[in-house]
KOLNU-501411 format. One record per residue (C-alpha): residue in three letters; z, y, x. Coordinates in nm, 2 decimals. Layout:
REM residues N
> ALA / Z / Y / X $
...
//
This chain:
REM residues 472
> MET / 1.40 / 7.54 / 3.92 $
> LYS / 1.68 / 7.69 / 4.13 $
> LEU / 1.87 / 7.98 / 3.97 $
> THR / 1.96 / 8.12 / 4.32 $
> HIS / 1.75 / 8.06 / 4.63 $
> PRO / 1.96 / 8.01 / 4.94 $
> VAL / 1.81 / 8.32 / 5.11 $
> VAL / 1.87 / 8.53 / 4.80 $
> GLY / 2.23 / 8.41 / 4.80 $
> SER / 2.27 / 8.51 / 5.16 $
> LEU / 2.13 / 8.86 / 5.08 $
> LYS / 2.37 / 8.89 / 4.80 $
> ALA / 2.66 / 8.83 / 5.03 $
> GLU / 2.53 / 9.09 / 5.28 $
> PHE / 2.47 / 9.35 / 5.00 $
> TYR / 2.82 / 9.29 / 4.86 $
> LYS / 3.00 / 9.53 / 5.10 $
> GLY / 2.75 / 9.80 / 5.04 $
> TRP / 2.78 / 9.76 / 4.67 $
> LEU / 3.16 / 9.79 / 4.70 $
> ALA / 3.12 / 10.13 / 4.87 $
> ALA / 2.85 / 10.25 / 4.64 $
> THR / 3.06 / 10.18 / 4.33 $
> GLY / 3.38 / 10.32 / 4.46 $
> ARG / 3.56 / 9.99 / 4.49 $
> THR / 3.68 / 10.04 / 4.84 $
> ALA / 4.02 / 10.13 / 4.69 $
> GLN / 4.06 / 9.77 / 4.57 $
> GLU / 3.96 / 9.64 / 4.91 $
> SER / 4.23 / 9.87 / 5.07 $
> PHE / 4.49 / 9.73 / 4.82 $
> LEU / 4.38 / 9.37 / 4.91 $
> LYS / 4.43 / 9.44 / 5.28 $
> GLN / 4.78 / 9.58 / 5.21 $
> MET / 4.87 / 9.27 / 5.01 $
> LEU / 4.75 / 9.04 / 5.29 $
> GLN / 4.96 / 9.23 / 5.54 $
> MET / 5.27 / 9.22 / 5.31 $
> GLU / 5.26 / 8.88 / 5.15 $
> PHE / 5.47 / 8.70 / 5.41 $
> LEU / 5.74 / 8.97 / 5.46 $
> SER / 6.10 / 8.86 / 5.46 $
> ALA / 6.28 / 8.83 / 5.13 $
> PRO / 6.50 / 9.15 / 5.20 $
> GLU / 6.19 / 9.35 / 5.29 $
> THR / 5.99 / 9.22 / 5.00 $
> GLN / 6.28 / 9.32 / 4.77 $
> ARG / 6.30 / 9.66 / 4.93 $
> GLN / 5.93 / 9.73 / 4.88 $
> HIS / 5.95 / 9.60 / 4.52 $
> GLU / 6.24 / 9.83 / 4.43 $
> HIS / 6.06 / 10.12 / 4.59 $
> LYS / 5.77 / 10.06 / 4.35 $
> LEU / 6.01 / 10.02 / 4.06 $
> ILE / 6.20 / 10.34 / 4.14 $
> GLU / 5.86 / 10.52 / 4.16 $
> ILE / 5.75 / 10.42 / 3.81 $
> LEU / 6.09 / 10.48 / 3.66 $
> ARG / 6.12 / 10.83 / 3.81 $
> PHE / 5.76 / 10.91 / 3.69 $
> SER / 5.84 / 10.79 / 3.34 $
> LEU / 6.15 / 11.01 / 3.32 $
> LYS / 5.95 / 11.31 / 3.43 $
> ASN / 5.62 / 11.26 / 3.24 $
> VAL / 5.65 / 11.02 / 2.94 $
> PRO / 5.81 / 11.15 / 2.62 $
> TYR / 5.91 / 10.81 / 2.49 $
> TYR / 6.10 / 10.72 / 2.80 $
> GLN / 6.25 / 11.07 / 2.84 $
> GLU / 6.41 / 11.01 / 2.50 $
> HIS / 6.57 / 10.69 / 2.61 $
> PHE / 6.67 / 10.80 / 2.96 $
> HIS / 6.84 / 11.11 / 2.82 $
> ALA / 7.01 / 10.90 / 2.54 $
> LEU / 7.15 / 10.66 / 2.80 $
> GLY / 7.26 / 10.94 / 3.03 $
> PHE / 7.04 / 10.84 / 3.32 $
> SER / 6.92 / 11.09 / 3.58 $
> ASP / 6.67 / 11.08 / 3.87 $
> THR / 6.97 / 11.01 / 4.10 $
> ASP / 7.08 / 10.71 / 3.89 $
> ILE / 6.73 / 10.57 / 3.90 $
> THR / 6.72 / 10.59 / 4.28 $
> ALA / 7.07 / 10.45 / 4.33 $
> LYS / 7.05 / 10.16 / 4.08 $
> PRO / 6.69 / 10.10 / 3.95 $
> LEU / 6.75 / 9.74 / 3.83 $
> GLU / 7.06 / 9.85 / 3.63 $
> VAL / 6.87 / 10.14 / 3.48 $
> LEU / 6.57 / 9.93 / 3.39 $
> ALA / 6.79 / 9.66 / 3.22 $
> ALA / 6.95 / 9.93 / 3.00 $
> LEU / 6.61 / 10.03 / 2.85 $
> PRO / 6.51 / 9.87 / 2.52 $
> LEU / 6.24 / 9.61 / 2.51 $
> LEU / 5.89 / 9.74 / 2.43 $
> ASP / 5.69 / 9.54 / 2.17 $
> LYS / 5.34 / 9.57 / 2.03 $
> ALA / 5.47 / 9.73 / 1.71 $
> THR / 5.64 / 10.01 / 1.91 $
> LEU / 5.33 / 10.05 / 2.12 $
> ARG / 5.12 / 10.11 / 1.80 $
> GLU / 5.38 / 10.34 / 1.64 $
> ARG / 5.46 / 10.55 / 1.95 $
> PHE / 5.12 / 10.54 / 2.12 $
> GLU / 5.10 / 10.92 / 2.18 $
> ASP / 5.46 / 10.94 / 2.31 $
> LEU / 5.40 / 10.66 / 2.56 $
> LYS / 5.11 / 10.84 / 2.72 $
> SER / 5.18 / 11.04 / 3.04 $
> ASN / 5.16 / 11.42 / 3.00 $
> ASP / 4.95 / 11.44 / 3.32 $
> LEU / 4.65 / 11.26 / 3.19 $
> LYS / 4.43 / 11.57 / 3.25 $
> GLY / 4.46 / 11.51 / 3.62 $
> ARG / 4.37 / 11.13 / 3.60 $
> ARG / 4.07 / 10.92 / 3.54 $
> TRP / 4.17 / 10.69 / 3.26 $
> HIS / 4.04 / 10.50 / 2.96 $
> VAL / 4.18 / 10.33 / 2.64 $
> ASN / 4.18 / 9.95 / 2.65 $
> THR / 4.26 / 9.71 / 2.36 $
> SER / 4.40 / 9.37 / 2.31 $
> GLY / 4.36 / 9.17 / 2.00 $
> GLY / 4.63 / 8.93 / 2.08 $
> SER / 4.65 / 8.58 / 1.94 $
> THR / 4.68 / 8.71 / 1.59 $
> GLY / 4.38 / 8.94 / 1.61 $
> GLU / 4.58 / 9.26 / 1.53 $
> PRO / 4.47 / 9.51 / 1.79 $
> VAL / 4.69 / 9.71 / 2.01 $
> ARG / 4.57 / 10.00 / 2.22 $
> PHE / 4.69 / 10.12 / 2.56 $
> VAL / 4.58 / 10.36 / 2.83 $
> GLN / 4.50 / 10.25 / 3.19 $
> ASP / 4.41 / 10.46 / 3.49 $
> ASP / 4.21 / 10.41 / 3.81 $
> GLN / 4.52 / 10.33 / 4.01 $
> TYR / 4.60 / 10.04 / 3.78 $
> HIS / 4.24 / 9.92 / 3.79 $
> HIS / 4.21 / 9.92 / 4.17 $
> ALA / 4.55 / 9.76 / 4.22 $
> GLY / 4.46 / 9.50 / 3.96 $
> MET / 4.12 / 9.42 / 4.12 $
> GLY / 4.29 / 9.40 / 4.46 $
> GLY / 4.56 / 9.17 / 4.32 $
> ALA / 4.30 / 8.94 / 4.16 $
> ALA / 4.11 / 8.93 / 4.49 $
> LEU / 4.43 / 8.82 / 4.67 $
> PHE / 4.47 / 8.53 / 4.43 $
> ASP / 4.10 / 8.45 / 4.50 $
> VAL / 4.19 / 8.44 / 4.87 $
> TRP / 4.46 / 8.19 / 4.80 $
> SER / 4.21 / 7.97 / 4.62 $
> GLY / 3.97 / 7.98 / 4.91 $
> TYR / 3.71 / 8.20 / 4.75 $
> LYS / 3.53 / 8.46 / 4.96 $
> PRO / 3.38 / 8.77 / 4.81 $
> GLY / 3.00 / 8.75 / 4.76 $
> LYS / 2.99 / 8.37 / 4.76 $
> PRO / 2.86 / 8.20 / 4.45 $
> LYS / 3.09 / 8.20 / 4.15 $
> VAL / 3.04 / 8.06 / 3.80 $
> ILE / 3.24 / 8.24 / 3.52 $
> LEU / 3.30 / 8.05 / 3.20 $
> TRP / 3.46 / 8.31 / 2.98 $
> GLY / 3.52 / 8.34 / 2.61 $
> SER / 3.61 / 8.70 / 2.51 $
> GLU / 3.34 / 8.90 / 2.34 $
> ARG / 3.48 / 9.22 / 2.50 $
> ASP / 3.43 / 9.07 / 2.84 $
> LEU / 3.12 / 8.86 / 2.80 $
> LEU / 2.82 / 8.92 / 2.57 $
> VAL / 2.57 / 8.71 / 2.76 $
> GLY / 2.22 / 8.86 / 2.73 $
> LYS / 2.35 / 9.19 / 2.60 $
> GLU / 2.51 / 9.33 / 2.91 $
> THR / 2.43 / 9.68 / 3.04 $
> LEU / 2.21 / 9.72 / 3.34 $
> ARG / 2.51 / 9.82 / 3.55 $
> THR / 2.70 / 9.51 / 3.45 $
> ARG / 2.41 / 9.29 / 3.53 $
> ALA / 2.36 / 9.46 / 3.87 $
> GLY / 2.73 / 9.42 / 3.95 $
> ARG / 2.72 / 9.05 / 3.87 $
> TRP / 2.41 / 9.01 / 4.09 $
> PHE / 2.57 / 9.18 / 4.38 $
> ARG / 2.89 / 8.98 / 4.34 $
> ASN / 2.69 / 8.66 / 4.31 $
> GLU / 2.84 / 8.57 / 3.98 $
> THR / 2.67 / 8.35 / 3.71 $
> THR / 2.82 / 8.39 / 3.36 $
> LEU / 2.84 / 8.12 / 3.09 $
> ASN / 2.95 / 8.19 / 2.73 $
> ALA / 3.25 / 7.99 / 2.64 $
> PHE / 3.21 / 8.09 / 2.28 $
> ARG / 2.91 / 7.85 / 2.26 $
> MET / 3.03 / 7.51 / 2.38 $
> GLY / 2.82 / 7.26 / 2.18 $
> GLU / 2.70 / 6.95 / 2.35 $
> ASN / 2.36 / 7.10 / 2.44 $
> ASP / 2.54 / 7.41 / 2.57 $
> MET / 2.77 / 7.21 / 2.79 $
> ARG / 2.48 / 7.01 / 2.93 $
> TYR / 2.32 / 7.34 / 3.03 $
> PHE / 2.65 / 7.45 / 3.18 $
> VAL / 2.65 / 7.14 / 3.40 $
> ASP / 2.29 / 7.21 / 3.51 $
> VAL / 2.38 / 7.56 / 3.60 $
> ILE / 2.68 / 7.45 / 3.80 $
> ASN / 2.47 / 7.20 / 3.99 $
> GLN / 2.20 / 7.46 / 4.07 $
> VAL / 2.43 / 7.75 / 4.16 $
> ARG / 2.68 / 7.52 / 4.35 $
> PRO / 2.96 / 7.77 / 4.32 $
> LEU / 3.24 / 7.80 / 4.56 $
> GLN / 3.47 / 7.88 / 4.26 $
> ILE / 3.46 / 7.83 / 3.89 $
> LEU / 3.66 / 8.09 / 3.70 $
> ALA / 3.73 / 7.99 / 3.34 $
> TYR / 3.95 / 8.01 / 3.04 $
> ALA / 4.20 / 7.72 / 3.07 $
> ASP / 4.09 / 7.57 / 2.74 $
> SER / 3.71 / 7.61 / 2.82 $
> ALA / 3.75 / 7.44 / 3.16 $
> PHE / 3.94 / 7.16 / 3.00 $
> GLU / 3.68 / 7.11 / 2.73 $
> LEU / 3.39 / 7.11 / 2.98 $
> ALA / 3.57 / 6.86 / 3.20 $
> ARG / 3.64 / 6.63 / 2.91 $
> PHE / 3.27 / 6.65 / 2.81 $
> ILE / 3.16 / 6.57 / 3.17 $
> GLU / 3.40 / 6.28 / 3.19 $
> ARG / 3.30 / 6.14 / 2.85 $
> GLU / 2.93 / 6.16 / 2.91 $
> GLY / 2.96 / 6.03 / 3.27 $
> LEU / 2.77 / 6.33 / 3.41 $
> LYS / 2.74 / 6.42 / 3.78 $
> VAL / 2.86 / 6.77 / 3.86 $
> HIS / 2.89 / 6.98 / 4.18 $
> PHE / 3.24 / 6.99 / 4.32 $
> PRO / 3.35 / 7.35 / 4.38 $
> HIS / 3.61 / 7.45 / 4.64 $
> SER / 3.84 / 7.55 / 4.35 $
> VAL / 3.87 / 7.61 / 3.98 $
> MET / 4.06 / 7.93 / 3.88 $
> THR / 4.19 / 7.91 / 3.52 $
> SER / 4.33 / 8.20 / 3.32 $
> ALA / 4.37 / 8.34 / 2.97 $
> GLY / 4.56 / 8.06 / 2.81 $
> THR / 4.84 / 7.81 / 2.88 $
> LEU / 4.74 / 7.55 / 3.13 $
> TYR / 4.93 / 7.23 / 3.03 $
> LEU / 4.98 / 6.95 / 3.28 $
> HIS / 4.73 / 6.71 / 3.11 $
> MET / 4.46 / 6.99 / 3.12 $
> ARG / 4.52 / 7.05 / 3.49 $
> GLU / 4.50 / 6.68 / 3.57 $
> THR / 4.17 / 6.63 / 3.38 $
> ILE / 4.00 / 6.94 / 3.54 $
> GLU / 4.11 / 6.84 / 3.89 $
> THR / 3.99 / 6.48 / 3.85 $
> VAL / 3.65 / 6.57 / 3.70 $
> PHE / 3.57 / 6.85 / 3.95 $
> ASN / 3.74 / 6.68 / 4.24 $
> THR / 3.93 / 6.99 / 4.35 $
> LYS / 4.25 / 7.19 / 4.29 $
> VAL / 4.31 / 7.42 / 4.00 $
> PHE / 4.47 / 7.76 / 4.07 $
> ASN / 4.62 / 7.89 / 3.75 $
> ARG / 4.62 / 8.27 / 3.72 $
> TYR / 4.86 / 8.43 / 3.47 $
> GLY / 4.83 / 8.77 / 3.31 $
> SER / 4.72 / 8.97 / 3.01 $
> ARG / 4.49 / 9.26 / 2.92 $
> GLU / 4.78 / 9.50 / 2.90 $
> MET / 4.94 / 9.39 / 3.23 $
> GLY / 4.65 / 9.26 / 3.44 $
> ASP / 4.70 / 8.96 / 3.67 $
> ILE / 5.07 / 8.90 / 3.71 $
> ALA / 5.11 / 8.57 / 3.90 $
> CYS / 4.91 / 8.27 / 4.04 $
> ASP / 4.93 / 7.94 / 4.21 $
> CYS / 4.93 / 7.93 / 4.59 $
> GLU / 4.79 / 7.65 / 4.80 $
> PHE / 5.10 / 7.44 / 4.75 $
> HIS / 5.09 / 7.45 / 4.36 $
> LYS / 5.47 / 7.45 / 4.32 $
> GLY / 5.46 / 7.73 / 4.05 $
> LEU / 5.31 / 8.07 / 4.00 $
> HIS / 5.40 / 8.35 / 4.24 $
> VAL / 5.47 / 8.69 / 4.07 $
> ASN / 5.31 / 8.98 / 4.26 $
> PRO / 5.62 / 9.20 / 4.34 $
> TYR / 5.40 / 9.50 / 4.43 $
> THR / 5.24 / 9.52 / 4.09 $
> HIS / 5.49 / 9.37 / 3.84 $
> HIS / 5.86 / 9.32 / 3.77 $
> VAL / 5.92 / 9.02 / 3.56 $
> GLU / 6.23 / 8.92 / 3.36 $
> ILE / 6.29 / 8.60 / 3.16 $
> LEU / 6.54 / 8.65 / 2.88 $
> ARG / 6.72 / 8.45 / 2.62 $
> GLU / 6.71 / 8.54 / 2.26 $
> ASP / 7.03 / 8.75 / 2.30 $
> GLY / 6.87 / 8.95 / 2.58 $
> SER / 7.07 / 8.79 / 2.86 $
> THR / 6.89 / 8.66 / 3.18 $
> CYS / 6.79 / 8.30 / 3.19 $
> ASP / 6.90 / 8.07 / 3.47 $
> PRO / 6.64 / 7.90 / 3.69 $
> GLY / 6.47 / 7.62 / 3.50 $
> GLU / 6.57 / 7.76 / 3.16 $
> VAL / 6.28 / 7.86 / 2.94 $
> GLY / 6.30 / 8.21 / 2.79 $
> GLU / 6.08 / 8.50 / 2.69 $
> ILE / 5.88 / 8.68 / 2.96 $
> VAL / 5.93 / 9.06 / 2.97 $
> VAL / 5.71 / 9.25 / 3.22 $
> THR / 5.73 / 9.60 / 3.37 $
> LEU / 5.39 / 9.71 / 3.51 $
> LEU / 5.44 / 9.91 / 3.84 $
> THR / 5.08 / 10.04 / 3.89 $
> ASN / 4.98 / 10.22 / 3.57 $
> LYS / 5.11 / 10.58 / 3.54 $
> ALA / 4.87 / 10.68 / 3.26 $
> MET / 5.09 / 10.48 / 3.02 $
> PRO / 5.38 / 10.31 / 3.18 $
> LEU / 5.48 / 9.99 / 3.01 $
> LEU / 5.85 / 9.91 / 3.09 $
> ARG / 6.01 / 9.59 / 2.97 $
> TYR / 5.71 / 9.49 / 2.77 $
> ARG / 5.73 / 9.18 / 2.55 $
> ILE / 5.41 / 9.01 / 2.66 $
> GLY / 5.46 / 8.73 / 2.40 $
> ASP / 5.49 / 8.42 / 2.64 $
> MET / 5.76 / 8.18 / 2.73 $
> ALA / 5.84 / 8.07 / 3.09 $
> ALA / 6.10 / 7.95 / 3.33 $
> TRP / 6.19 / 8.05 / 3.69 $
> SER / 6.16 / 7.78 / 3.95 $
> ASP / 6.49 / 7.65 / 4.09 $
> ARG / 6.35 / 7.59 / 4.44 $
> PRO / 6.14 / 7.79 / 4.68 $
> CYS / 5.78 / 7.73 / 4.75 $
> ASP / 5.67 / 7.56 / 5.08 $
> CYS / 5.43 / 7.85 / 5.15 $
> GLN / 5.71 / 8.07 / 5.27 $
> ARG / 5.62 / 8.36 / 5.05 $
> SER / 5.93 / 8.53 / 4.92 $
> TRP / 5.77 / 8.63 / 4.60 $
> PRO / 5.94 / 8.54 / 4.27 $
> LEU / 5.82 / 8.20 / 4.16 $
> LEU / 5.76 / 8.09 / 3.80 $
> LYS / 5.81 / 7.71 / 3.75 $
> GLU / 5.57 / 7.72 / 3.45 $
> VAL / 5.44 / 7.93 / 3.16 $
> SER / 5.53 / 7.73 / 2.85 $
> GLY / 5.31 / 7.90 / 2.59 $
> ARG / 5.32 / 8.18 / 2.34 $
> VAL / 5.64 / 8.28 / 2.17 $
> MET / 5.47 / 8.23 / 1.84 $
> ASP / 5.37 / 7.88 / 1.94 $
> VAL / 5.73 / 7.77 / 1.97 $
> LEU / 5.83 / 7.58 / 1.66 $
> ARG / 6.19 / 7.61 / 1.51 $
> ARG / 6.44 / 7.35 / 1.41 $
> HIS / 6.66 / 7.39 / 1.10 $
> ASP / 6.93 / 7.54 / 1.32 $
> GLY / 6.69 / 7.79 / 1.48 $
> SER / 6.67 / 7.62 / 1.82 $
> PRO / 6.32 / 7.60 / 1.98 $
> VAL / 6.08 / 7.31 / 2.02 $
> MET / 5.81 / 7.37 / 2.28 $
> PRO / 5.44 / 7.29 / 2.22 $
> GLU / 5.43 / 7.04 / 2.51 $
> TYR / 5.61 / 6.78 / 2.30 $
> PHE / 5.35 / 6.76 / 2.04 $
> ILE / 5.06 / 6.80 / 2.29 $
> HIS / 5.19 / 6.50 / 2.48 $
> PHE / 5.26 / 6.27 / 2.20 $
> ILE / 4.98 / 6.36 / 1.95 $
> GLY / 4.71 / 6.51 / 2.17 $
> VAL / 4.71 / 6.32 / 2.49 $
> THR / 4.92 / 6.01 / 2.41 $
> SER / 4.82 / 5.70 / 2.61 $
> ARG / 4.89 / 5.48 / 2.30 $
> ARG / 4.59 / 5.37 / 2.11 $
> ASP / 4.75 / 5.40 / 1.76 $
> LEU / 4.66 / 5.77 / 1.73 $
> ASP / 4.31 / 5.76 / 1.88 $
> PHE / 4.16 / 5.87 / 1.55 $
> ILE / 4.28 / 6.22 / 1.64 $
> LYS / 4.02 / 6.42 / 1.84 $
> LYS / 4.18 / 6.76 / 1.80 $
> PHE / 4.49 / 6.89 / 1.62 $
> GLN / 4.68 / 7.20 / 1.53 $
> LEU / 5.04 / 7.19 / 1.40 $
> ILE / 5.14 / 7.49 / 1.17 $
> GLN / 5.50 / 7.56 / 1.07 $
> LYS / 5.50 / 7.77 / 0.75 $
> GLU / 5.86 / 7.71 / 0.65 $
> ILE / 6.15 / 7.58 / 0.85 $
> ASN / 6.13 / 7.23 / 0.71 $
> GLN / 5.75 / 7.21 / 0.65 $
> LEU / 5.48 / 7.13 / 0.90 $
> ARG / 5.10 / 7.12 / 0.83 $
> LEU / 4.90 / 6.90 / 1.07 $
> LEU / 4.53 / 6.98 / 1.09 $
> ILE / 4.33 / 6.70 / 1.24 $
> VAL / 3.96 / 6.69 / 1.35 $
> PRO / 3.90 / 6.31 / 1.34 $
> SER / 3.73 / 6.12 / 1.63 $
> THR / 3.56 / 5.89 / 1.38 $
> ASP / 3.41 / 5.95 / 1.04 $
> ILE / 3.66 / 6.10 / 0.80 $
> GLU / 3.69 / 5.79 / 0.57 $
> ASP / 3.78 / 5.57 / 0.87 $
> ALA / 4.03 / 5.83 / 0.99 $
> ARG / 4.19 / 5.85 / 0.65 $
> LEU / 4.23 / 5.47 / 0.65 $
> GLN / 4.39 / 5.48 / 0.99 $
> LEU / 4.62 / 5.76 / 0.88 $
> SER / 4.74 / 5.56 / 0.58 $
> VAL / 4.85 / 5.29 / 0.81 $
> LYS / 4.99 / 5.51 / 1.09 $
> LYS / 5.13 / 5.81 / 0.92 $
> GLY / 5.48 / 5.67 / 0.98 $
> ILE / 5.42 / 5.71 / 1.36 $
> LEU / 5.34 / 6.08 / 1.31 $
> ASN / 5.64 / 6.12 / 1.08 $
> ASP / 5.87 / 5.96 / 1.34 $
> LEU / 5.73 / 6.18 / 1.62 $
> VAL / 5.81 / 6.49 / 1.41 $
> ALA / 6.15 / 6.37 / 1.29 $
> ARG / 6.26 / 6.31 / 1.65 $
> VAL / 6.26 / 6.68 / 1.73 $
> MET / 6.24 / 6.86 / 1.40 $
> GLY / 6.49 / 6.65 / 1.20 $
> ASP / 6.45 / 6.39 / 0.92 $
> GLU / 6.44 / 6.67 / 0.65 $
> CYS / 6.12 / 6.82 / 0.80 $
> ARG / 5.81 / 6.73 / 0.58 $
> LEU / 5.47 / 6.67 / 0.74 $
> ASP / 5.15 / 6.73 / 0.55 $
> VAL / 4.82 / 6.61 / 0.71 $
> VAL / 4.48 / 6.77 / 0.64 $
> PHE / 4.15 / 6.66 / 0.79 $
> VAL / 3.91 / 6.94 / 0.89 $
> ASP / 3.57 / 6.96 / 1.05 $
> ASP / 3.68 / 7.19 / 1.32 $
> ILE / 3.97 / 7.41 / 1.44 $
> PRO / 3.83 / 7.74 / 1.58 $
> ASN / 3.97 / 7.93 / 1.87 $
> THR / 4.14 / 8.26 / 1.82 $
> VAL / 3.94 / 8.59 / 1.82 $
> SER / 4.03 / 8.62 / 2.19 $
> GLY / 3.88 / 8.27 / 2.26 $
> LYS / 4.20 / 8.08 / 2.31 $
> TYR / 4.30 / 7.75 / 2.14 $
> ARG / 4.64 / 7.71 / 1.98 $
> TYR / 4.80 / 7.37 / 1.95 $
> THR / 5.10 / 7.49 / 1.75 $
> ILE / 5.16 / 7.80 / 1.53 $
> CYS / 5.49 / 7.91 / 1.40 $
> LYS / 5.49 / 8.14 / 1.09 $
> VAL / 5.86 / 8.13 / 1.03 $
> GLY / 6.00 / 8.48 / 1.04 $
> ALA / 5.82 / 8.80 / 1.13 $
> GLN / 5.65 / 8.75 / 1.46 $
> ASP / 5.42 / 9.01 / 1.62 $
> GLY / 5.13 / 8.88 / 1.81 $
//
């Protein structure tokens, strides 16, 4: 039985515009139109518009936010300084982390909240320790408009069929949604699938749904899209080819992109953002990196000493949100690692271009001398190696508890006794792979487990560093 009759699908598309007006979402449509008009402005004009937005949020913070008033006054910066040299002023501010956001929550709120429509949002982060923040309607409409722009880049048209494979309980409680939520999804022509339930029977059902709905786009957690694609490939199933797959909420590694694109016979558009900051950047049609939206975000990539990274150099992402005045977040440590591209994109957009997002700060392992080892090394050589000598590993997670001690959790691809036998012969290979980057003094302990669960936010972590105090 068809989940959506073609006539019903057409009616949904026609009703979509009326639904936007009825729910007050014309503001996001207006923002989208502005973005479409501005996305190909010259580099100088884009920078001018960007700095105008930056000046606006800095001046507002000086006038209305107690936390930033303290810092601006301590640094001796005035309204005139902000207007004259916004980038210099911003760079002088301290970085904002989750611990400070928890401790100074009240002082980070704007003193004009009575005149705004706002709500408190939360993010559990990868560690599950919640952090709260305030967001207003301006942020919401700009964020929805920005997400709609990224959809345009992927070829998606509002009101056309979309399948959403999502994994956060706060965003998706399939079967327990409010009537308003269900009505909104019906009008938007969205079909939701719960990525928290991805057993074999569940994934066969997902494939059936995709084949019946025939979505123009599949929106999914990067990890969930990858797992579904692997299942389809392994089982030899036929699946509808969407126009695009949009991944988000997790690091999309190269091997994941390749598998998803092969199985679904389409291009993957990777959207980068967070609950605190909304959608920050996305692939365009040329897939040369992720374009940062300069009208909603200011992004820095910093070394450990706080200096600015060169193009191609991996560092920590620090984000300033330009659209939320209910609680401005300036120079916020989002917790991810990335690098700027060292070459422009062929699309001619003059927007800042991220070469890649390399993963969470807390996923970066540390050598004895403190230098970093990125997760991609272990993912390539342990998780997706083309060699057959590690094919007893179905799933893994590498945990660094001490500087010279690693614990490797393995979900075996065969029965556990056979996997243990293979490990006894091949552990030297694993030890050698670790020693190459971590040093000969680093000890590797291997533990077989039945499963490795995702985090509370639905994301999978290949590596976890517990060396030193790290706030997720």
